[in-house]
C-alpha positions in Angstrom: -21.3 -14.7 16.0 -21.3 -13.6 12.4 -18.6 -13.7 9.9 -17.8 -10.0 10.3 -18.0 -9.8 14.1 -14.2 -10.0 14.3 -13.7 -7.1 11.9 -14.5 -4.4 14.5 -11.8 -2.2 13.2 -8.7 -1.2 15.1 -6.9 2.0 14.5 -4.3 1.6 11.9 -0.8 2.8 12.7 1.1 3.6 9.5 4.6 4.9 9.2 5.0 7.6 6.5 6.6 5.0 4.2 3.8 2.5 4.6 1.2 5.2 4.1 3.0 6.1 0.8 2.8 2.5 -0.4 -0.8 2.2 0.6 -1.7 5.4 -1.3 0.2 4.3 -4.3 -1.6 0.9 -4.4 -4.9 2.7 -4.0 -4.3 5.1 -6.9 -2.9 2.3 -9.1 -5.9 0.1 -8.5 -8.5 2.9 -8.7 -9.4 2.3 -12.4 -9.7 -1.4 -11.9 -6.9 -2.2 -14.3 -3.2 -2.6 -13.3 -0.9 -2.4 -16.2 2.8 -3.2 -16.5 3.9 0.4 -16.1 2.0 0.8 -12.9 3.6 -2.5 -11.5 7.1 -1.2 -12.4 6.3 2.1 -10.5 5.2 0.1 -7.5 8.3 -2.1 -7.7 10.6 1.0 -7.8 8.7 2.5 -4.9 9.2 -0.7 -2.8 13.0 -0.7 -3.5 13.2 2.9 -2.3 11.1 2.1 0.8 13.4 -0.9 1.7 16.6 1.1 1.4 17.8 1.8 5.0 19.8 4.8 3.8 16.6 6.7 3.0 15.1 8.1 6.2 
């Protein structure tokens, strides 16, 4: 059994909100540098995602 044998890949089930966060992280990290403004944007997005009043 190799190290990667357990990483067979299962289908990911993402909610629209989690897909939005994942895409934001991907875009922020695409250039290899995460600056302060990008972190602030991600923090604001996480606050919006956690708000139960937003569908």
